[in-house]
C-alpha positions, 0 to 999 in steps of 0.5 A: 741628153743623147743615148749611146746604146751598149749592145754588149749583152744583146742576144743577137748583136747584129739584129739589135743594131738593125733595130736600133738603126730605126730609133732616135738614139745617137750612138751604138756603144761598142764595149771592147774587152781584152781579158787583161785590163778586165777579166771578160773578153768581148768584141774582137776586131772582126766583130767590130768591123761587122757591127760597123757594116750594119750600123747606120748610127755612129759608133762610140768605141770603148776600149777596155784594153791594156794595149789600145793601139793594137785595136786602133790600128786595125779599125782606123779605116772605119768611117762611121766611128765617132769616138774612140775612148781609152782608159786612163788606168792603163800602163801606156803613154796616154798622150801618144795614143790620143794623138794617134786616134786624132791623126786618124780623124776620130774624136778622142775619149778617156774613161775613168773607173769609179775610184780613179783620182780625178787629178790624174786627168789634168794633163790630158784634158786639152787632148780629149773630146769626151770624158767617159765616167764609169758608174759601175766597175768596168768589165761586166754588163748589168751591174747596179749604179753606184750611188755616189756617182752624182757627186762625182759628176759634179766634181768632174763638171767643174774640172772640165768647165773650161774645156770643150769636152762632152761628159758621158756616163756608163753603168747601171743606167735605166729610167730611174738612174738617168735622173741622177746623171742629168749633168751628162751629155751622153748616157750609155745604156745597155741591159735596160734596153737590150734585155727588154722585150720591147727595146723601143719602149725602153728608149722612149722612156729615157728620152722623155 
C-alpha cells in the first residue's frame, strides 16, 4: 500500500514537506477547503503553489470545494501534480470537470463522503483514475475512523473491479486502522504522522 501524507495539520507545512521528501512515502496529500463545501478554509492557490515548489513528491490534490474549476484553472501549470480529486456531492457537471482535469494531463479522482450512495458513482467510473473514500466526514483533520468503513470498501471494490481505478482511503488512519483498509491501494495519513515528534518512525510503522 502506498502512503499519501496529508500536511493539513502540520505546524509548518513547508518544513514538513521537506522532511517528507526524504522518506519513502509516495504522495503529498493537499486538502483544499473553500469554507463552502466544508466549513473550514485551507490551502489557497498561493499555498498550493508554494507546496508544489518545495515538494519532491508528487501531489495528490483533494478539492473539498464547491467550484473546483476555480482552483484547477489556477494550478493547471504545476507539473508535479499526479491526481486532482473532486467531490461527487458538489452541484456541478462532474463529467465536464473530469474531462477538463484530464485535458491538462492530470489523473482524475472522485471522492465520496461516508454516507454517499455508491450507485451515484456509476456514470463516472469510466472517467476516473482514483476513487477516494472518506472514512471520516470531510472538513476536519484528526477525526476517528468510522468503524463501518471496511464493509463499505468491500462493496466499492466490487463496484470498480472491471475498471482501472486506484482505491484511496482518507480519515483516521493510523498503525491500527490501516489494517482495516487493506483493500485500498493508497492510504491518506495525516495527524498520526504530522503531529508526531518523530514522523519518520510513524511512517515506518505504517509501511511494515
